[in-house]
C-alpha positions in Angstrom: 0.0 -0.1 0.0 2.6 2.5 1.1 4.6 1.7 -2.0 1.7 2.3 -4.2 1.1 5.7 -2.6 4.8 6.7 -3.1 4.8 5.7 -6.8 1.4 7.7 -7.3 2.7 10.6 -5.5 6.1 10.3 -7.4 3.9 10.1 -10.8 2.0 13.2 -10.0 5.2 15.1 -9.0 6.6 14.2 -12.4 3.3 15.3 -14.2 3.6 18.7 -12.2 7.2 19.1 -13.2 6.6 18.5 -17.0 3.5 21.0 -16.9 5.8 23.6 -15.2 8.6 23.0 -17.8 6.0 23.1 -20.8 4.8 26.6 -19.3 8.5 27.8 -18.8 9.2 26.9 -22.4 6.2 29.0 -23.6 7.2 31.9 -21.3 10.7 31.8 -22.7 9.4 32.8 -26.3 7.1 35.7 -25.0 7.8 39.1 -26.4 6.4 40.8 -23.4 5.1 40.1 -19.7 1.4 40.6 -19.1 -1.8 39.5 -20.5 -3.2 41.4 -23.5 -6.9 40.4 -22.6 -6.5 41.7 -19.0 -5.1 45.2 -19.6 -1.5 44.6 -20.7 0.3 44.7 -17.5 3.6 45.0 -19.6 2.7 48.6 -20.6 3.2 49.7 -17.1 6.8 48.3 -16.9 7.5 50.0 -20.2 6.3 53.4 -18.9 8.2 53.0 -15.6 11.3 52.3 -17.8 10.9 55.1 -19.9 10.3 57.6 -16.9 13.3 56.3 -15.2 15.5 56.7 -18.4 14.2 60.5 -18.7 14.9 61.3 -15.1 18.3 59.8 -15.4 19.1 61.8 -18.3 17.9 65.2 -16.7 19.9 64.4 -13.6 22.9 64.2 -16.1 22.1 67.4 -17.9 21.8 69.3 -14.4 25.1 68.0 -13.1 26.7 69.2 -16.5 25.0 72.5 -16.0 26.2 72.8 -12.4 29.8 71.8 -13.4 29.9 74.4 -16.3 28.0 77.0 -14.2 25.5 77.4 -16.9 21.8 76.1 -16.1 18.8 76.4 -18.2 18.1 80.2 -18.5 14.6 80.0 -17.4 15.1 78.2 -14.3 17.8 80.6 -13.2 15.7 83.5 -13.8 12.7 82.1 -12.2 14.3 80.8 -9.1 14.2 84.1 -7.1 10.7 84.9 -8.0 9.6 81.5 -6.7 11.5 81.8 -3.6 10.1 85.2 -2.9 6.5 84.0 -3.6 7.0 80.8 -1.4 8.3 82.9 1.5 5.4 85.3 1.2 3.0 82.2 1.4 5.0 80.8 4.4 5.2 83.9 6.2 1.3 84.0 6.2 -0.7 82.1 8.9 -3.2 79.4 8.0 -6.0 81.7 8.8 -4.9 84.7 6.8 -4.3 82.3 4.0 -7.9 81.0 4.2 -9.2 84.5 4.5 -7.4 85.6 1.2 -8.7 82.6 -0.7 -12.2 83.3 0.4 -12.0 86.9 -0.4 -10.6 86.0 -3.9 -13.5 83.5 -4.4 -15.8 86.2 -3.4 -14.3 88.7 -6.0 -14.5 86.2 -8.6 -18.1 85.1 -7.7 -19.1 89.0 -8.0 -17.3 89.3 -11.3 -19.2 86.5 -12.7 -22.6 87.8 -11.4 -21.8 91.3 -12.9 -20.7 89.8 -16.2 -23.9 87.7 -16.1 -26.2 90.7 -15.3 -24.6 92.7 -18.1 -25.2 89.9 -20.7 -28.7 89.7 -19.4 -29.3 93.5 -19.8 -27.9 93.4 -23.3 -29.9 90.6 -24.3 -33.1 92.1 -23.0 -32.5 95.6 -24.6 -31.8 93.7 -28.1 -35.1 91.7 -27.5 -37.0 94.9 -26.8 -35.7 96.5 -30.0 -36.6 93.5 -32.0 -40.0 93.4 -30.6 -40.7 97.2 -31.3 -39.5 96.8 -34.9 -41.7 93.8 -35.3 -44.6 95.6 -33.9 -44.1 98.4 -36.4 -43.9 96.2 -39.4 -47.0 94.3 -38.3 -48.9 97.5 -38.0 -47.8 98.7 -41.4 -48.7 95.3 -43.0 -52.1 94.8 -41.1 -53.5 98.4 -42.3 -56.6 98.1 -44.3 -58.8 100.5 -46.2 -62.2 101.4 -45.3 -63.5 98.5 -47.3 -61.3 95.9 -45.4 -58.7 95.6 -48.3 -55.0 95.7 -47.3 -53.2 98.7 -48.1 -50.6 97.7 -50.8 -48.3 100.6 -50.5 -47.0 99.4 -47.0 -46.6 95.6 -48.3 -44.6 96.9 -51.0 -42.4 98.8 -49.1 -41.9 96.0 -46.6 -41.0 93.7 -49.5 -38.5 96.3 -50.9 -36.8 96.6 -47.5 -36.7 92.8 -47.1 -35.0 92.7 -50.7 -32.6 95.6 -49.8 -31.4 93.7 -46.6 -31.0 90.4 -48.5 -28.7 92.4 -51.1 -26.6 93.9 -48.3 -26.0 90.5 -46.7 -24.8 89.0 -50.1 
């Protein structure tokens, strides 16, 4: 009995090892790591590698710039301004910073409100002018004689104005 168990376990181990070998052989010929159907995990490794190479290159450039005493012009010019701005912010307390931010928000909100009101007023004025003009033309067109016939003079004038407007546009 024991001998049969040992033989069975040996066979199972051999099968497991052969399966592992087959999988290893398949993995050996893969071009990338990851599963295409599950989001391509290999892309993350590529990204990290590229980021690492970029950072490495930037550090080398910075070292060269320090050694020669010439850094990128923009960074040298901007450093004093940045430091000054940061010092100003650090010198402010948390409360005063929050107060400034709230005041800025209020100002922005007020500006938006003013802009909205101006747009609304312009729109209303334009609409009033349009309504007035429309009313006048309607009155002219709807004028009738004592017998109930439309006055052709007004209608012809309206058509003439319409044609002139079309000419101006083209």
